[in-house]
C-alpha positions in Angstrom: 75.6 74.8 13.8 78.8 74.6 14.3 81.4 76.6 11.1 83.2 74.2 10.5 80.4 71.7 10.4 78.7 74.6 7.5 81.7 74.8 5.7 81.9 71.3 4.9 78.8 70.8 4.1 78.9 73.7 1.6 82.2 71.4 0.4 79.9 68.6 -0.5 77.2 70.0 -1.7 79.2 71.8 -4.2 81.6 68.2 -5.0 78.1 66.7 -5.1 75.9 69.0 -7.5 79.3 69.0 -10.1 78.7 65.2 -9.5 76.4 65.4 -10.8 76.6 66.9 -14.0 79.6 64.8 -15.2 77.5 61.6 -14.2 74.2 62.9 -15.9 76.1 64.5 -19.3 77.3 60.3 -19.3 74.2 59.1 -18.8 73.3 61.1 -21.4 77.0 60.0 -23.4 76.1 56.0 -22.3 79.3 56.8 -21.5 81.3 53.7 -19.6 82.7 55.4 -16.4 86.6 55.1 -16.9 89.7 56.3 -15.1 90.5 59.6 -16.8 86.5 60.3 -16.4 87.1 59.7 -12.5 90.5 62.1 -13.2 88.5 64.9 -14.7 85.9 65.0 -12.1 88.4 65.3 -9.2 90.0 68.1 -11.0 86.9 70.1 -11.5 85.2 69.4 -8.1 89.3 70.4 -7.0 90.0 73.2 -9.0 86.3 75.2 -7.8 86.7 74.0 -4.2 90.3 75.7 -3.7 88.7 78.8 -5.5 86.3 79.4 -4.2 88.7 79.0 -0.3 90.6 81.9 -1.7 87.8 83.7 -2.8 86.9 83.4 1.3 83.6 81.6 0.3 83.7 79.2 2.7 85.2 81.3 5.1 81.8 83.6 5.4 79.2 83.2 7.6 76.3 85.8 6.1 73.9 84.0 4.1 74.7 83.1 0.3 73.3 86.8 -1.0 73.8 89.8 -1.8 76.2 91.3 -4.8 79.7 90.3 -3.6 78.4 86.9 -3.1 76.7 86.8 -5.9 79.9 88.5 -7.8 82.7 85.3 -5.8 80.5 82.6 -7.4 79.8 83.7 -10.8 84.0 84.8 -11.1 85.0 81.5 -9.3 82.7 79.3 -11.4 84.1 80.9 -14.8 87.4 80.5 -13.6 86.8 77.0 -12.4 85.5 76.2 -16.2 88.3 77.9 -18.1 91.0 76.2 -16.1 89.9 73.1 -16.6 89.4 73.7 -20.1 92.9 74.7 -20.2 93.6 70.7 -18.5 91.1 68.4 -19.3 92.5 69.9 -23.5 96.3 69.8 -23.0 97.1 66.8 -20.9 93.8 64.3 -21.9 93.6 62.7 -25.8 90.1 60.9 -24.0 87.7 62.3 -26.8 85.0 61.1 -24.0 87.0 63.7 -21.4 87.3 66.3 -24.3 83.4 66.3 -25.3 82.1 66.1 -21.7 84.1 69.1 -21.1 82.7 70.9 -24.3 79.4 70.0 -22.7 80.5 71.5 -19.0 80.6 74.6 -21.1 77.1 75.3 -21.7 75.7 74.7 -17.3 79.2 77.3 -17.4 78.0 79.8 -19.8 74.1 80.1 -19.0 76.1 80.9 -14.7 78.3 83.5 -16.8 75.2 84.3 -18.2 73.1 85.0 -15.4 76.1 86.5 -13.3 75.9 89.3 -16.5 72.4 89.9 -15.9 72.4 90.1 -12.7 75.2 93.0 -13.4 72.5 94.4 -14.9 70.3 94.1 -12.5 72.2 96.0 -9.8 74.6 97.8 -11.9 73.8 100.7 -8.7 74.3 98.3 -5.9 77.8 97.2 -8.1 79.2 100.5 -8.5 78.4 101.2 -4.8 80.1 98.5 -3.8 83.6 99.2 -6.1 83.1 103.1 -4.6 83.4 101.7 -0.6 87.4 101.2 -2.2 87.4 104.4 -4.4 85.9 107.3 -3.2 86.3 109.1 0.2 84.8 107.1 2.2 84.9 106.8 6.5 86.8 103.8 7.6 84.4 102.0 9.6 84.1 99.2 12.6 80.7 96.9 13.2 80.2 95.4 16.3 77.5 92.3 15.5 78.0 89.9 12.6 74.7 89.0 13.3 71.4 89.2 11.7 71.3 93.5 11.6 74.8 93.5 10.1 72.7 92.6 6.9 70.7 95.8 7.9 73.7 97.5 8.1 75.3 96.1 5.0 72.5 96.9 2.6 71.7 100.0 4.1 75.2 101.3 3.9 75.4 100.2 -0.1 71.5 101.9 -0.3 72.0 104.6 1.0 73.8 107.5 -0.9 73.9 109.8 2.2 76.6 107.2 4.3 79.3 107.8 3.3 80.9 104.8 5.6 84.2 102.0 4.4 83.6 99.2 6.4 87.0 98.0 7.6 85.8 94.8 9.1 83.8 93.2 12.1 84.2 92.5 15.4 82.1 90.1 17.9 82.0 87.7 20.7 81.7 85.2 18.8 85.0 82.8 19.3 83.3 81.1 16.3 83.0 83.7 14.5 86.1 85.3 14.9 89.1 85.0 11.5 85.7 84.3 9.2 84.1 86.7 7.1 80.7 88.2 6.7 80.0 89.5 3.1 83.6 90.0 2.0 84.3 91.5 5.6 86.3 89.9 7.6 85.2 89.5 11.6 88.7 91.2 13.2 88.3 90.0 17.0 85.8 90.2 20.2 85.2 93.7 21.3 87.7 93.7 24.2 89.5 94.1 20.9 87.7 97.9 19.5 89.7 100.2 21.2 93.3 98.5 19.5 91.4 98.1 16.3 90.9 101.8 16.5 94.3 103.0 16.5 95.1 100.6 14.1 92.6 101.8 11.2 92.5 105.1 12.3 88.7 104.6 12.8 86.2 107.2 12.0 82.7 105.7 13.0 81.3 102.7 14.6 78.2 101.3 14.3 76.8 98.9 16.7 74.8 96.5 14.1 73.0 94.4 17.7 69.9 96.3 19.1 69.9 94.8 22.1 73.6 95.4 22.4 73.7 96.1 26.5 74.1 99.4 28.2 77.5 98.0 30.0 79.2 97.2 27.1 78.2 101.0 24.7 79.7 102.0 28.2 82.7 100.6 27.7 83.4 102.6 23.9 81.7 105.1 25.4 85.4 107.2 26.0 86.5 106.3 22.1 83.6 109.4 21.6 86.0 111.7 23.3 89.3 110.3 23.1 89.3 109.1 19.9 87.0 111.5 17.8 85.0 108.6 16.6 81.2 108.6 16.1 79.3 105.5 17.4 76.2 104.1 16.3 73.6 101.9 16.5 71.0 100.2 14.3 67.2 101.0 15.8 64.7 97.3 16.1 62.8 99.0 13.2 63.5 101.9 10.9 61.2 104.9 10.2 57.4 104.8 9.2 58.9 104.4 5.0 61.5 101.4 6.8 64.1 103.6 5.1 67.0 105.2 7.5 67.8 102.1 9.7 71.4 103.2 11.5 70.9 106.6 13.6 72.6 108.3 15.9 73.3 106.8 20.1 70.5 108.4 21.9 71.3 111.3 24.2 70.3 108.5 27.5 73.4 106.3 25.8 76.3 108.8 25.1 75.3 110.1 28.8 75.3 106.6 29.4 72.4 106.6 31.5 70.8 103.3 32.6 66.9 104.4 32.0 64.5 104.2 35.1 61.5 101.5 35.1 58.0 102.0 35.9 55.3 99.5 36.8 52.8 100.5 33.5 50.3 97.8 35.0 49.8 100.0 38.2 49.9 103.3 36.1 47.5 102.0 33.5 45.0 100.8 35.9 44.9 103.4 38.1 43.9 105.7 35.1 41.2 103.7 32.8 38.4 104.9 32.8 38.9 107.6 35.0 38.8 111.2 34.1 42.0 113.1 33.9 43.2 116.5 34.4 46.6 117.9 33.1 47.3 121.6 33.6 49.9 122.9 31.3 49.0 120.1 28.7 50.9 122.3 25.6 54.3 121.9 27.5 56.9 118.9 27.1 56.4 116.8 30.4 52.7 118.0 30.3 51.7 116.7 26.4 54.4 113.6 27.1 50.9 113.1 30.1 48.5 113.2 27.7 50.1 110.8 25.6 51.0 108.2 28.2 47.3 108.6 29.9 46.2 108.6 26.8 47.2 105.3 26.2 45.5 103.8 29.5 42.7 104.2 27.8 40.6 107.7 30.3 37.3 108.3 30.1 37.7 111.3 29.4 41.4 113.4 29.2 41.1 116.9 29.4 43.9 119.6 28.5 44.1 122.6 29.9 46.6 125.8 29.1 46.9 128.8 28.5 49.3 128.3 25.5 47.3 127.6 22.3 49.2 126.4 19.5 51.2 123.9 21.3 47.9 122.4 23.5 46.2 122.5 20.2 49.0 120.3 18.3 48.9 118.0 21.5 45.3 117.5 21.3 45.4 116.8 17.3 47.5 114.0 17.4 45.3 112.3 20.2 42.2 112.8 17.8 43.9 111.0 15.4 44.3 108.2 17.3 41.3 108.5 19.1 40.7 107.1 15.7 41.9 103.8 16.4 40.7 101.0 18.9 40.7 104.2 22.4 37.3 106.2 23.0 38.4 108.4 24.9 37.1 111.9 25.2 39.1 114.7 24.3 38.9 118.1 25.9 40.3 120.9 25.4 40.4 124.6 27.8 42.5 127.3 26.7 43.3 129.5 30.4 44.8 130.1 33.0 45.7 128.3 36.4 45.8 132.3 38.1 42.1 133.1 36.7 40.2 131.6 39.6 36.6 131.0 37.7 38.4 129.6 35.2 39.6 126.6 37.0 36.4 126.2 39.6 33.9 126.2 35.9 36.4 123.4 34.4 36.7 121.4 38.0 32.2 121.8 38.1 31.6 120.3 34.4 34.0 117.8 34.2 34.6 116.8 38.1 38.2 115.5 37.5 39.0 112.7 39.1 42.8 112.6 38.6 44.6 115.8 38.4 48.7 116.5 36.7 49.6 119.9 37.9 52.2 120.6 35.3 51.4 124.5 33.7 54.5 126.2 35.8 57.3 129.1 34.4 60.4 126.6 35.0 62.8 129.5 32.7 65.6 129.9 35.8 66.7 133.4 34.4 64.1 135.2 33.5 61.7 134.1 36.7 64.5 136.2 38.0 63.5 139.2 35.7 59.7 138.7 36.5 60.0 137.5 39.3 55.4 138.4 39.8 54.6 136.1 37.1 57.0 133.2 38.8 54.4 133.6 41.8 51.2 134.2 39.9 50.9 131.0 38.2 53.7 128.8 40.1 51.9 129.8 43.8 48.6 131.2 43.1 47.5 128.7 40.6 49.2 125.7 42.1 46.6 127.0 45.0 44.0 127.6 42.3 44.2 123.7 41.5 44.4 122.3 44.9 42.0 124.2 46.1 40.0 122.7 43.2 40.4 119.9 43.6 39.2 119.5 47.3 36.4 121.6 46.3 35.3 119.1 44.1 36.3 115.9 45.2 38.8 115.3 43.2 40.6 111.9 43.6 43.8 112.6 44.1 46.3 115.8 42.7 50.1 115.5 41.9 52.1 118.8 42.3 55.4 118.4 39.1 58.0 120.3 41.0 62.1 120.3 40.5 65.1 120.0 42.5 65.2 124.1 42.3 62.8 123.8 45.1 66.0 122.1 47.6 67.6 125.0 48.7 66.7 127.3 46.0 69.0 130.0 45.2 66.2 131.5 42.1 62.6 132.4 42.1 62.2 129.6 40.5 63.1 127.3 42.7 61.1 128.8 45.8 57.7 129.6 44.0 58.2 125.4 43.1 59.0 125.0 46.7 56.0 127.0 48.0 54.2 124.9 45.2 54.7 122.5 47.6 54.1 123.7 50.9 50.5 124.5 49.3 49.8 120.9 48.6 51.2 119.4 51.9 49.1 121.7 53.6 45.9 120.6 51.7 46.9 116.9 52.2 46.3 117.2 55.6 43.4 118.7 56.0 41.7 117.4 52.5 40.2 113.9 50.9 41.7 114.0 48.2 45.6 112.8 48.0 47.9 115.0 47.7 51.4 114.6 46.4 54.7 116.0 44.5 57.6 114.9 42.8 60.6 115.9 41.7 62.8 115.8 39.4 66.1 117.1 37.8 66.8 118.4 34.0 64.9 116.9 31.6 66.3 116.5 28.2 64.5 117.7 25.1 62.4 119.6 27.3 61.9 122.6 25.9 64.7 125.1 26.6 66.4 122.5 28.2 70.2 122.1 27.0 70.5 119.5 24.5 67.8 121.4 21.6 70.1 124.1 22.5 72.9 122.2 21.9 72.2 120.7 18.9 70.7 124.6 17.1 74.9 126.0 17.5 76.0 123.2 15.7 73.8 123.4 12.7 74.7 126.9 13.0 78.3 126.1 13.0 78.8 127.2 16.9 79.8 128.3 19.5 78.2 125.9 21.6 77.8 128.3 25.2 78.5 127.0 28.3 77.9 129.3 32.0 80.9 127.5 33.3 83.2 124.6 32.6 82.2 122.8 36.2 78.6 123.2 36.3 77.1 119.5 36.4 73.3 118.6 35.8 72.0 115.6 36.6 69.6 114.5 33.6 66.3 112.4 33.1 64.4 111.9 30.0 60.9 113.5 29.5 59.0 109.4 29.4 60.7 109.2 32.1 60.3 111.9 33.7 56.4 111.7 32.8 56.3 107.9 34.1 58.1 108.9 37.8 54.5 111.6 38.1 52.6 108.7 37.2 53.8 106.6 39.1 53.7 108.8 42.4 50.3 109.2 41.3 50.6 105.8 41.5 52.0 105.9 45.6 50.1 109.3 46.9 48.3 109.5 49.8 49.5 112.3 52.2 51.2 114.9 51.4 54.4 113.0 50.1 57.2 114.7 47.5 58.0 111.8 45.4 62.3 111.6 44.2 63.8 110.4 41.1 67.5 108.0 41.6 68.7 110.5 39.2 72.5 108.4 39.1 75.3 110.4 38.9 75.6 114.0 38.2 76.6 114.8 34.3 78.9 117.9 33.5 77.6 119.7 30.5 80.6 120.9 29.5 81.2 116.9 28.5 78.3 116.8 26.7 78.8 119.6 24.9 82.3 117.7 23.3 79.7 114.6 23.1 77.5 115.8 20.5 79.6 118.4 18.3 81.4 114.1 18.3 78.0 112.8 17.5 77.3 115.3 14.8 80.7 114.6 13.3 83.5 118.1 14.4 85.6 118.6 16.5 85.1 120.5 19.7 87.0 123.7 19.8 88.4 122.7 15.6 85.4 123.4 13.9 82.9 123.5 16.6 83.9 126.4 19.5 82.9 126.3 23.0 82.8 129.3 24.9 82.2 129.9 28.7 79.7 132.7 29.5 79.6 132.7 33.4 76.5 131.5 35.7 72.9 133.3 34.9 71.4 134.7 38.2 69.9 132.6 40.1 72.2 130.0 39.1 73.5 127.0 40.2 77.5 125.6 39.7 76.1 122.4 41.4 72.7 120.6 41.5 71.7 119.5 45.6 71.9 116.1 45.7 68.2 115.1 45.6 69.1 111.6 47.2 69.5 110.9 50.9 69.3 107.5 51.5 69.7 107.5 54.8 67.2 109.7 55.3 64.3 109.7 52.6 61.8 106.1 52.6 61.5 103.9 49.9 59.1 102.7 47.8 58.0 99.4 45.9 60.2 101.4 43.4 63.6 101.1 44.1 64.7 104.4 42.3 61.8 106.4 43.8 61.6 108.4 47.4 60.2 109.9 49.1 61.6 112.5 51.2 60.2 113.3 54.6 58.1 115.8 55.1 58.1 118.6 58.3 55.5 120.1 59.4 53.0 122.4 57.7 51.2 125.5 58.2 48.0 127.1 56.2 49.9 128.8 52.8 46.0 130.8 52.8 47.9 133.8 54.1 51.0 133.8 52.0 49.0 133.4 49.0 45.7 136.3 49.3 49.3 138.4 50.5 51.6 137.7 47.5 48.6 138.0 44.8 47.9 141.4 46.2 50.7 142.6 45.3 51.9 140.7 42.6 51.4 144.1 40.5 52.7 146.8 43.5 56.3 145.7 44.5 59.7 145.7 42.2 61.2 142.8 41.8 63.7 143.5 45.2 60.6 143.9 47.6 59.3 140.6 45.8 61.8 138.4 46.7 62.2 139.4 49.9 59.0 138.9 50.4 59.0 135.6 49.0 62.5 134.5 51.0 59.9 135.6 54.5 57.3 132.8 52.9 59.9 130.3 51.7 63.2 130.5 54.7 65.2 127.6 52.3 65.6 130.3 49.6 68.9 132.3 50.0 68.9 135.7 47.5 71.3 135.7 44.8 72.9 139.9 44.7 73.7 140.3 40.7 
């Protein structure tokens, strides 16, 4: 409804209620309607309209609720009575008019008493509202004056841990600009945000629209570094206790990444009713794989990992969900993929139809110091699983690989490249469909930069970065897992699937944004220190996608690397397995290079 129509209706309703009250009093006293009665009626209505206009009640676009609005209504009702009583007793001698004025006192007093009772009922919220202007608060701008605005204002008022002082709103609805929402003025459209941030020294912006577009978020992101502004938003729902509704921007939003979407119908149909094996099930990727696979209702889900604690955690989580409508059988087995007998026993007993091989060592510097373990798990382990898939008739195997397998400069990347070569060879000789999935750094995974930075911020810094110019491609854990599952749908004969991850992100910029979002100033409150590149680490990640050479899939974000001719890796694997515990690190790296010709050994 148009704002002016709404405001007019409020005025008419106010006038109608007051007129009915006067007429009821006349009927009760059996008095005749006179010019004086008309005058007192017009005066009463005029006084109320003027007062409520002065208190911006008619201009307020929020619902008639909340402490501020109730307070305004109570105050204007009382003041209107005082002014009308004064006018009546000093300008009119008609006893009927004076009697009406006295009788009007009763409902006015009732309204005033109601107002006082509400003060008693909501005194905590009223004190909180009053303190908005007396305490040292955080100047805050709220984006969006719609339904979400009420959630934001209520949360600020009720949550003692929030210290926001709302300066006003911005909204792109031109009819709202210049109006008020629960007493706070709508200062302009979103194009005025930067100007308002400077003018009012805004320290925090809260986006009150859950579906606020990523493009609009992108427009205000520069304010994070430029003006040291914290940006928050409301989620679609609160937590399980429905307490915190205001939350910081996700790392995805902070990095200005568009989330990648996948075909859940295709993924679910490929999983439902089947027996699925996930190796490395206790890791960041493996556990998320288990969660997403579980949702698709497989017949059996086998969790396989050498590390018992995290595997036990995901087992408990899934077993709790089984108590609901899902009847998936959850089986947990502990063991290593490089133990060939253990792998074969699992395949023989459970006959998995789909295998997602996530078990691997992924930490670059650690694997430089322990290359034999990277080779044992990443190479021999992959060979054992791939061989078992062939021997026991699995339908598909998907290898979780890495962008570091592209022209590797470290042991981890080289061993993952050799793992890719292994599954590509099996794809040429087996009825099983093999594929590998390559992606960059996964936000929030164990050992990744985001949780490390968060911990360092909690400890007061410093944030340690290897080089000011170092950059990386990023994706979220759910995205990475969806890519793996989607690739399982497309898998046929040894494809290597690659995700278009957009533009790389400078780690230093990410660090600065995370510091600011935590409420600190970079290099003032929390320092950033540069410690130098670590063994095997690249300054820039390899470009994963070559759109002129790579093959498109039905998903616009997923490409296939054209496969080169492969040879059997059996002899290489057997040779590696025989020498792992007899050669030193340098010798092992040299031997690994003979198997992976793109591997460049970095000299320490």
